N, C-alpha and C positions, 0 to 999 in steps of 0.2 A: 094138821088136817091132811087128809089124803088128796093127792092130785086127781083131777077129773079123769085123767087117762089111766088111772090105776084100776079101772073096771068096777068101781063101786056104784056107778050110776047116779052119784050125787054130785051136783055142781053148786058150790056155795059162794063162788066169787062174786056173784051179783046180789048176794043177800043184803038186805037193808038193815039187819040187826047185827050188833057186835057185842061181845062180852069183853069189857076192858076195865082198866084202872081209871079212877077219877081221883086226882090228888087233892087232899084236904090237909088241914093242919097249918102250922105256922112256919116261918122261915127257920131253916135248920132243924125242923122237927116234922118231917112228912108223915102222913097217914093216908092210906089209900082205901077207897071204897071200890069193890068189884061190882060193876053194874052191867045191866043190859040196857043198851041205848041204840038209837038210830045212828048208823055209820056217818051220815052226813052232818050230824049236829055236833056243836062244840061240846067239850067235856063238862062244861058248867051249865049246860042247858038241862032242863028237867029230863030225868031218865025214866025208863019204863019200870025197872025193878032193881033193887040192890040185892045181890046174891052172896055177898061176903065182904070181909074187911081184911086188911093186911097192914101190920105195923112193922116196917123194915128195920127200925132201930131196936137193938136188944134191950130188954128190961134188966132189973137188978139180978135176975137169975140167968142172964145171958141167953134169953129166949126171944125169938122173933114171933110175935103172936099173929096168927091167921085164923079166921073163921070162914068156913065155906058152907053153903047150903047145897049139898050135892044133888038133892032131889030137884031143886029148881034149875041148877046148872044143866042137869041132864034133860030137863024139860025144854029149856031154851035151845040147847044144841039140837035136840030132836025136831024143834020147830024151825031149824035153819039158821040159827045165829052162828056167826063166825067168832072164834076165840082169838083175841090178839096174841101176839107172840109173848109178851111178858106174862100175861095171865096163863098162857099155855105152859110156860116154863114153871110157874108156881103150881099149877095143877099136876104137872109131872112130878114135882118134888113131893106133892101131897099124896101121890099114888092114884090119882084119878085118871091121868093119861100116862103113857110110857114116858120115861125121863127124856127130856128134850136134849138133842145133841149139844147145844151150847152149854148146858149144865155140865156135861162131861168135860167139855173143853175148859170151862172155868175151873173145875176141880183139878184138872190136870195142870193148868197154869199155876194154881195156888200151891200144889204139891211141889212143883219145880222151884217156885220162889222160896218156899219154906226150906227146901233142901239146900238152896244156895245160901240162905241166911245162916243155917246151921253150919255149913262149911266155912263161911266167912268168920263166924265166931270161934270155931275151932282153930282156924289159921291165925286169928288175932291172939288167942291164948298161947299158941305155940311160939309166936314171935315174942311175946312178953317173957316167956320162960327161957328162950335162947338168947335174948339180948337184954341183960339186966340194966 
């Protein structure tokens, strides 16, 4: 969301509504509902509306399933609901918002880690061939 000083004329910091995740599922098998709720209420209190779901664990096709009701999300944002940071990241990946900066940072760190692992496996293979 834009900062109030950006000149948008919109100030949502005092909004009573938030679009956020509510964790469902079992131990070691999380499942999230994306809901519109009052900011001051606990996540397991009754919500105003469910606007989507997110399954963070990949299925047999290596897909993380997410369903979003863009029309209702647009409606609630237009009525002053604030989007939580994790939901904002997910909506950025889905193309609803611009991609969140932390998504870029996570991808960058993953690329560096993958390159280091590949370099380590190459070094290990070279050591095996040079020292029989």
